[in-house]
C-alpha positions, 0 to 999 in steps of 0.5 A: 185900471181893472183887476182880474181876480183869479180864483184858485182851482182844484187843478194842483190837487188833481195833478198830484192825484194823477201823478200818485196813481201813475207812480203807483202803477209804475211801482207795481209794474216794476216790482212784479215785472222784475220778479224771477220767472222761475221757482226753486223747490229744495229736494235735499241738503247734504252737509259737508263733513266739516260743516262749513259747506253744503250741497243743495239739490233743487228742482227749478221750474220755469213755467208750463212750457219747460221741463223741470230741471235739477240743479246742484250747488255747493254753497256755504252752510246756512245759505238760504235757497232763493228763486234766483239761485241756479246750480253752480255745480250741476244742471240736468233735465230728464231729456223730455221725460226719457229718464227719472231724474234721481240725482244723488250727491255724496261728500267723499272727503271734506273737499271732494264730492261725487254726483251720480245721475241717470244715464240719458239725462240731458246735462246742461252744466257739469263743473269739475270744481267749485272753489276748492271743492273737487267734483266727480261724476258717475252715471248710473 
C-alpha cells in the first residue's frame, strides 16, 4: 500500500489575505458611500429667552449643480449642527440668484418666533409650529 504525502501549501494564507483585502474595500466603499452628500454651514444661532431652545440658521450646500439653500431649525439648546440635519422650520433658496437670501429670526416670546425672508425667495418648506413653538413669517 502506498501513501500519498500531501504537502501543506500557502493557499489558506493567500485566501485569508484576499478576503481581508476584499473586506477592507467593502468597508471603505460603505463608509464613504453612505456619507452625507450635503454639507451645512452655520450662519447664526439665536437663543430662546428661557434658554432651553435655539434657532439655528444654516446654509446647506449639496454640490456644484445646486443652489445654496437656507435652512432654519428650532432645536434644543446645545444640539450640534450636523451635515445630516435639515431645517425643521423653514427652507428657502434665492430662486436662482433672484434675491439675496438674508433670513432673520427673532424670538417674540418664549414660545413664539418670527422669521423674515426676502420677497421673491423660493420657499420649499414653511411650518407654522415646531413642537410647542409657534412660527410667524414676514416677507421684506
